[in-house]
FIDRENNU-343579 format. One line per field, with one value per residue (C-alpha): x, y, z; residue in one letter; chain. Coordinates in pm, whole numbers, always signed. Each point is the difference from the previous one (the first is absolute). Layout:
REM FIDRENNU-343579
east <- c(X | ...)
north <- c(Y | ...)
up <- c(Z | ...)
type <- c(A | ...)
mol <- c(A | ...)
REM end
This chain:
REM FIDRENNU-343579
east <- c(+21055 | +58 | -63 | +284 | -20 | +0 | +334 | +176 | -140 | +173 | +307 | +29 | +110 | -307 | +37 | -163 | -135 | -353 | -115 | -308 | -80 | -303 | -128 | -241 | -51 | +81 | -115 | -105 | +23 | -127 | -94 | -123 | +355 | +152 | -35 | +266 | -81 | +206 | +57 | +103 | +43 | +136 | +343 | +165 | -70 | +36 | -286 | +24 | -134 | -219 | -56 | -316 | -1 | -333 | +79 | +85 | -302 | +54 | -119 | -372 | +2 | +111 | -369 | +62 | +339 | -108 | +201 | +18 | -44 | +198 | +166 | +229 | +204 | +227 | +241 | +351 | +212 | +146 | +199 | -236 | +29 | -229 | +124 | -97 | +103 | +305 | -183 | -334 | -215 | -177 | -281 | -155 | -216 | -222 | -200 | -212 | -16 | -224 | -138 | -76 | -300 | +153 | -267 | +15 | +382 | +120 | +336 | +0 | +287 | +33 | +144 | -170 | +42 | +136 | -287 | -244 | +228 | -34 | -375 | +84 | +276 | -51 | +76 | +259 | +279 | -32 | +113 | +376 | -13 | -97 | +177 | +305 | -69 | -63 | +287 | +212 | -146 | +86 | +359 | +5 | -151 | +241 | +294 | -97 | +52 | +334 | +109 | -63 | +61 | +367 | +50 | -87 | -344 | -267 | -332 | -295 | -327 | -162 | -373 | -255 | -272 | +142 | -88 | +284 | -120 | +375 | -63 | -16 | +45 | -351 | -376 | -47 | -298 | -149 | -55 | -276 | -263 | -210 | -373 | -12 | -365 | +16 | +333 | +69 | +69 | +178 | -158 | +146 | -138 | +274 | +45 | +86 | +273 | +84 | -295 | +163 | +195 | +336 | -137 | +124 | -4 | +200 | +107 | +139 | +348 | +163 | +339 | +198 | +253 | -36 | -29 | +295 | +187 | -15 | +79 | +329 | +120 | +11 | +100 | +197 | -114 | -370 | -223 | -365 | -219 | -348 | -338 | -86 | -318 | -74 | -377 | +99 | -307 | +268 | -71 | +346 | +198 | +261 | -216 | -154 | -223 | +180 | +369 | +341 | +285 | +345 | +127 | +404 | +98 | +339 | +157 | +343 | -83 | -37 | -127 | +312 | -62 | -332 | +58 | +245 | -236 | -270 | +239 | +153 | -364 | -130 | +250 | +23 | -374 | +69 | +269 | -191 | -321 | +250 | +151 | -317 | -273 | +176 | -297 | -288 | +190 | +64 | -374 | -95 | +255 | -118 | -369 | +5 | +329 | -42 | +305 | +333 | +239 | +302 | -141 | -29 | +363 | +119 | -227 | +167 | +328 | -60 | +74 | -228 | +27 | -58 | -148 | -152 | -350 | +94 | +212 | -303 | -213 | +254 | +20 | -393 | -24 | +272 | -157 | -260 | -214 | -349 | -121 | -349 | +69 | +250 | +347 | +98 | +243 | -210 | -272 | +47 | +141 | -304 | +25 | +61 | +304 | +144 | -10 | +143 | +299 | +24 | -70 | +113 | +271 | +161 | -119 | +42 | -60 | -1 | +2 | -115 | +91 | -44 | -367 | -178 | -106 | -361 | -35 | +116 | -77 | +25 | +293 | +230 | +354 | +12 | +298 | +242 | -161 | -321 | -209 | +71 | +15 | +188 | -223 | +21 | -193 | +108 | -144 | +35 | -102 | -369 | -126 | +139 | +41 | +54 | +204 | -75 | +216 | +187 | +204 | -222 | +24 | +143 | +20 | -316 | +3 | +4 | -264 | -236 | +36 | -112 | -301 | -115 | +24 | -179 | -265 | +91 | -108 | +301 | -193 | -62 | +356 | +144 | +120 | +183 | +146 | +121 | +240 | +185 | -33 | +162 | +327 | -42 | +182 | +35 | -202 | -146 | -248 | -196 | -329 | -24 | -361 | +22 | -252 | +186 | +323 | -184 | -176 | +339 | +163 | -320 | -84 | -354 | -145 | -279 | +103 | -333 | +145 | +303 | -184 | -251 | -271 | +4 | -173 | -105 | -302 | -308 | +199 | -15 | -160 | +137)
north <- c(-3796 | +387 | +268 | +165 | +414 | +107 | +197 | -310 | -205 | +212 | -40 | -305 | -220 | -236 | -83 | -354 | -16 | -40 | +333 | +153 | +351 | +219 | +337 | +223 | -43 | +294 | -139 | -292 | -146 | -321 | -224 | -362 | -122 | +237 | +277 | +280 | +149 | +298 | -28 | +271 | -51 | +337 | -96 | +138 | +239 | -303 | -265 | -369 | -161 | -330 | -231 | -197 | -276 | -156 | -334 | +124 | -53 | +389 | +106 | -94 | +248 | +282 | +146 | +112 | +128 | +365 | +308 | +97 | -350 | -134 | -369 | -226 | -188 | -340 | -83 | -6 | +301 | +23 | +242 | +189 | -47 | +319 | +364 | +242 | -238 | -233 | -243 | -159 | -284 | -277 | -56 | -323 | +100 | +306 | +111 | +281 | +205 | +267 | +74 | +332 | +104 | +121 | +202 | +209 | -35 | +363 | -32 | -153 | -25 | +338 | +345 | +153 | +356 | +67 | +202 | -297 | -212 | +234 | -110 | -328 | +27 | -363 | -149 | +228 | -176 | -272 | +214 | +34 | +342 | -29 | -309 | +183 | +304 | -215 | -221 | +296 | +173 | -313 | +25 | +347 | -88 | -291 | +250 | +246 | -205 | -134 | +340 | +119 | -330 | +14 | +346 | -80 | +129 | -157 | -31 | +162 | -15 | +329 | +37 | +13 | +151 | +311 | +304 | +198 | +199 | +42 | +369 | +102 | -352 | +1 | -43 | -307 | -257 | +22 | -349 | -46 | -235 | +285 | -32 | +224 | +17 | +131 | +178 | +141 | +367 | +251 | +290 | +205 | -225 | -203 | -376 | -123 | -257 | -80 | -228 | -154 | -348 | +114 | +333 | +238 | +47 | -248 | -31 | -230 | +116 | +194 | -80 | -217 | +282 | +120 | -338 | -102 | +279 | -92 | -372 | +133 | +201 | -363 | -237 | +209 | -59 | -103 | -26 | -68 | -146 | -8 | +198 | +346 | +207 | +317 | +143 | +254 | +62 | -78 | -202 | +33 | -249 | +54 | -20 | -307 | +35 | -341 | -48 | -128 | +173 | -83 | +207 | -37 | +204 | +57 | +129 | +202 | +66 | +333 | +97 | -65 | -349 | -45 | +123 | -259 | -282 | +121 | -17 | -336 | -152 | +122 | -168 | -295 | -69 | +60 | -255 | -255 | +31 | -39 | -306 | -187 | +154 | -8 | -180 | +217 | +361 | -146 | -63 | +329 | +205 | -186 | +38 | +381 | +129 | +235 | -187 | -36 | -295 | +200 | +273 | -218 | -100 | +376 | +61 | -299 | +166 | +388 | +305 | +225 | +362 | +212 | +307 | +269 | +88 | +364 | -63 | -245 | +298 | +215 | -297 | -33 | +400 | +14 | -259 | +101 | -275 | +79 | -147 | -23 | +62 | +322 | -15 | +211 | -42 | -132 | -199 | -388 | -172 | -131 | -317 | +189 | +181 | -327 | -172 | +322 | -19 | -380 | -32 | +312 | +207 | -329 | -268 | -215 | -26 | +303 | +34 | +369 | +112 | +271 | +85 | +292 | -70 | +98 | -284 | -260 | -193 | +107 | -243 | +76 | +147 | +403 | +126 | +244 | +275 | -47 | -8 | -362 | -318 | -336 | -167 | -206 | -125 | -265 | +57 | -250 | +7 | -29 | -53 | +330 | -49 | -369 | +79 | +277 | +52 | +204 | +38 | +20 | +301 | -112 | +319 | +16 | +371 | +45 | -290 | +173 | +343 | -154 | -204 | +330 | +178 | -234 | -29 | -379 | -67 | -120 | -213 | -236 | -47 | -22 | -369 | +155 | +283 | -234 | -138 | +360 | -20 | -319 | -85 | +204 | -69 | +102 | -242 | -6 | -208 | -3 | -155 | -190 | -41 | -395 | +58 | +276 | -225 | -296 | +265 | +129 | -326 | -145 | +327 | -28 | +348 | -52 | -91 | -217 | -233 | -82 | -106 | -316 | +173 | +379 | +222 | +349 | +241 | -197 | -326 | -310 | -239 | -298)
up <- c(+5709 | +87 | -240 | -154 | -83 | -358 | +81 | +116 | -290 | -215 | +94 | -209 | +298 | -40 | -376 | -62 | +348 | +97 | +173 | +167 | -41 | +119 | -133 | -198 | -377 | -181 | -341 | -192 | -378 | -111 | -295 | -33 | +55 | +242 | +234 | +153 | +319 | +158 | +371 | +235 | +378 | +95 | +97 | -332 | -277 | -242 | -48 | -65 | -309 | +60 | -285 | +13 | -263 | -85 | +114 | +367 | +220 | +97 | -338 | +93 | +305 | -249 | +5 | +345 | -50 | -108 | +32 | +372 | +106 | +254 | -55 | +133 | -283 | -23 | -254 | -155 | -58 | -346 | -204 | -237 | -388 | -39 | -7 | +295 | +294 | +80 | +224 | -27 | +218 | -173 | +225 | +90 | +304 | +64 | +307 | -19 | +330 | -97 | -371 | -118 | -241 | -320 | -66 | +337 | +80 | -62 | -90 | -353 | -201 | -151 | +109 | +329 | +70 | +368 | +79 | -73 | +212 | +282 | +17 | +59 | +227 | +150 | -313 | -161 | +182 | -251 | -277 | -118 | +92 | +360 | +64 | -127 | +207 | +355 | -45 | -42 | +326 | +175 | -87 | +142 | +278 | +63 | -81 | +253 | +279 | -159 | -9 | +318 | +192 | -176 | +140 | +383 | +6 | +208 | -142 | +244 | -19 | +45 | +76 | -254 | +238 | +169 | +179 | -174 | -331 | -81 | -48 | -353 | -176 | -133 | +59 | +242 | +43 | +304 | +170 | +253 | +203 | +56 | -125 | -284 | -19 | +359 | +67 | +360 | -7 | +222 | +153 | -310 | -234 | -109 | +11 | +333 | -80 | +372 | -21 | -279 | -15 | +77 | +201 | -249 | -368 | -205 | -360 | -268 | -21 | -290 | +126 | +223 | +39 | +342 | +171 | -217 | +158 | +355 | -116 | -186 | +342 | +162 | -249 | -234 | -350 | -82 | -280 | -65 | -311 | +76 | -150 | +47 | -68 | -151 | -12 | -273 | -254 | -277 | -322 | -192 | -147 | +270 | +336 | +188 | +315 | +149 | -91 | +130 | +130 | +93 | +254 | +163 | +291 | +118 | +325 | -12 | -370 | -164 | -356 | -173 | +156 | -110 | -328 | -42 | +117 | -249 | -301 | +78 | +74 | -323 | -166 | +164 | -89 | -374 | -12 | +182 | -227 | -282 | +130 | +93 | -253 | -339 | -172 | +162 | -85 | -342 | -56 | +157 | -228 | -344 | +122 | +106 | -85 | +336 | +118 | -100 | +142 | -93 | +172 | +275 | -23 | +4 | +288 | +209 | -17 | -33 | +214 | +78 | -69 | +328 | -3 | +279 | -47 | -52 | -308 | -121 | +20 | -201 | -258 | -38 | -19 | -282 | -223 | -286 | +95 | +93 | +326 | +144 | +354 | +60 | +99 | +325 | +289 | +250 | -184 | -10 | -329 | -185 | -217 | -304 | +146 | +131 | -329 | -186 | +209 | -49 | -364 | -124 | +219 | +108 | -185 | +274 | +382 | +241 | +342 | +110 | +355 | +247 | -58 | +169 | +324 | -51 | -248 | +191 | +334 | +336 | +96 | -254 | +123 | -49 | -189 | +129 | -250 | +193 | -319 | -122 | +138 | -66 | -240 | -299 | -292 | -228 | -347 | -294 | -356 | -87 | +331 | +211 | +361 | +123 | +354 | +209 | +338 | +251 | +309 | +260 | +248 | +293 | +220 | +245 | -14 | -346 | -52 | +252 | -156 | -338 | +125 | +183 | -316 | -193 | +273 | +67 | +390 | +182 | +222 | -304 | -53 | +333 | -63 | -311 | +182 | +264 | -241 | -37 | +418 | +47 | -166 | -332 | -260 | -405 | -209 | -361 | -178 | -359 | -159 | -322 | -125 | -122 | -268 | -133 | -38 | -142 | -240 | -105 | -65 | -197 | -177 | +65 | -37 | +257 | +330 | +38 | -206 | +233 | +290 | +30 | +152 | -83 | +273 | -118 | +1 | -89 | -34 | +238 | -207 | +191)
type <- c(X | X | X | X | X | X | X | X | X | X | X | X | X | X | X | X | X | X | X | X | X | X | X | X | X | X | X | X | X | X | X | X | X | X | X | X | X | X | X | X | X | X | X | X | X | X | X | X | X | X | X | X | X | X | X | X | X | X | X | X | X | X | X | X | X | X | X | X | X | X | X | X | X | X | X | X | X | X | X | X | X | X | X | X | X | X | X | X | X | X | X | X | X | X | X | X | X | X | X | X | X | X | X | X | X | X | X | X | X | X | X | X | X | X | X | X | X | X | X | X | X | X | X | X | X | X | X | X | X | X | X | X | X | X | X | X | X | X | X | X | X | X | X | X | X | X | X | X | X | X | X | X | X | X | X | X | X | X | X | X | X | X | X | X | X | X | X | X | X | X | X | X | X | X | X | X | X | X | X | X | X | X | X | X | X | X | X | X | X | X | X | X | X | X | X | X | X | X | X | X | X | X | X | X | X | X | X | X | X | X | X | X | X | X | X | X | X | X | X | X | X | X | X | X | X | X | X | X | X | X | X | X | X | X | X | X | X | X | X | X | X | X | X | X | X | X | X | X | X | X | X | X | X | X | X | X | X | X | X | X | X | X | X | X | X | X | X | X | X | X | X | X | X | X | X | X | X | X | X | X | X | X | X | X | X | X | X | X | X | X | X | X | X | X | X | X | X | X | X | X | X | X | X | X | X | X | X | X | X | X | X | X | X | X | X | X | X | X | X | X | X | X | X | X | X | X | X | X | X | X | X | X | X | X | X | X | X | X | X | X | X | X | X | X | X | X | X | X | X | X | X | X | X | X | X | X | X | X | X | X | X | X | X | X | X | X | X | X | X | X | X | X | X | X | X | X | X | X | X | X | X | X | X | X | X | X | X | X | X | X | X | X | X | X | X | X | X | X | X | X | X | X | X | X | X | X | X | X | X | X | X | X | X | X | X | X | X | X | X | X | X | X | X | X | X | X | X | X | X | X | X | X | X | X | X | X | X | X | X | X | X | X | X | X | X | X | X | X | X | X | X | X | X | X | X | X | X | X | X | X | X | X)
mol <- c(A | A | A | A | A | A | A | A | A | A | A | A | A | A | A | A | A | A | A | A | A | A | A | A | A | A | A | A | A | A | A | A | A | A | A | A | A | A | A | A | A | A | A | A | A | A | A | A | A | A | A | A | A | A | A | A | A | A | A | A | A | A | A | A | A | A | A | A | A | A | A | A | A | A | A | A | A | A | A | A | A | A | A | A | A | A | A | A | A | A | A | A | A | A | A | A | A | A | A | A | A | A | A | A | A | A | A | A | A | A | A | A | A | A | A | A | A | A | A | A | A | A | A | A | A | A | A | A | A | A | A | A | A | A | A | A | A | A | A | A | A | A | A | A | A | A | A | A | A | A | A | A | A | A | A | A | A | A | A | A | A | A | A | A | A | A | A | A | A | A | A | A | A | A | A | A | A | A | A | A | A | A | A | A | A | A | A | A | A | A | A | A | A | A | A | A | A | A | A | A | A | A | A | A | A | A | A | A | A | A | A | A | A | A | A | A | A | A | A | A | A | A | A | A | A | A | A | A | A | A | A | A | A | A | A | A | A | A | A | A | A | A | A | A | A | A | A | A | A | A | A | A | A | A | A | A | A | A | A | A | A | A | A | A | A | A | A | A | A | A | A | A | A | A | A | A | A | A | A | A | A | A | A | A | A | A | A | A | A | A | A | A | A | A | A | A | A | A | A | A | A | A | A | A | A | A | A | A | A | A | A | A | A | A | A | A | A | A | A | A | A | A | A | A | A | A | A | A | A | A | A | A | A | A | A | A | A | A | A | A | A | A | A | A | A | A | A | A | A | A | A | A | A | A | A | A | A | A | A | A | A | A | A | A | A | A | A | A | A | A | A | A | A | A | A | A | A | A | A | A | A | A | A | A | A | A | A | A | A | A | A | A | A | A | A | A | A | A | A | A | A | A | A | A | A | A | A | A | A | A | A | A | A | A | A | A | A | A | A | A | A | A | A | A | A | A | A | A | A | A | A | A | A | A | A | A | A | A | A | A | A | A | A | A | A | A | A | A | A | A | A | A | A | A | A | A | A | A | A | A | A | A)
REM end
């Protein structure tokens, strides 16, 4: 007999039928006449109560059925006369796959702090909290493909190992096959990467944008969804060294098109998580009070406030709020500035546009004022920046001039300049940090709580 998932069992379609279920025991209560086991298989936020009467042969196996043990149970599904569950399973047989020592199993039936659970990352997904987070993460991941496929985008796979450092996107991890104890050196004493595996220096990618651009200039509309890496020594609650990015690129599009796509995308993700993750969202709202389902419902239909960088600076300067970082035209917006704009000034999501060219990437289109670029940052309450994008500079003369002023060697990006030589066209795109979006949806304060295996400075346990 094939096993059923708990989420399907709880639909009530199998009342009175003999069924088989597999999972992990969350808790056990027993007396000389009867035992109650609470079983989870990860398919849903809910659990299934197993009732084991003393006359059942399964009753004699209960000494192996401890918290954390994995089992297979066979029995009849019935409506439950007790409080707390609608259905329960009267067990006739139990097979224990793997016992868990009750003295050593770290997930006892009590409250655990998130800090403690980060120390046992290989087991934390068995808890209600992380089970909810990772199921919501799954809903969002599927929704990303649904959104872009529905709009005619083509999913492309940009490289994880690249020779491009996507100038200005962050510190990079070097990928090498050289003997680190005996590095080859050139005449100037620098490492001779010509002897490396690829014949030149290679990195883990910080962004798939540049490669997505040339694919968009042939396929029209593309998107990437994959891992990216930043070697910044940052231990904040907002940063990871390995994270996932969604990066769409569109040919024949400008900043206005980019903004419209970003707004539609964000609203779509909110709607999808509300449709498919109601139980998980309700649990997180009741447990942590950091999210509001009503707020998500509003965000699923909201229109974003648009403000230029210049006007945003004016708003920040006019406030009585005291900031740690100074507010001046030409300086980048910090997290405290972003949250002030969303939480205090607008009280909702904000899109900031037209940033000074000095604080944005060389590839962003220069505006007619010669001072700003056609860029946008999407800011949401409690998190701050969640999307960053721009119209790309399609004019080769201006692009070469900007690269020269920034000291970017033209020979390193001739292939990128070729896009402007051969059939150039206006194009635009953005990047969304997937974990930032999961963080916003779940209300988790620390970004390390929304990815199964967080990578950060001094953090690589498995």
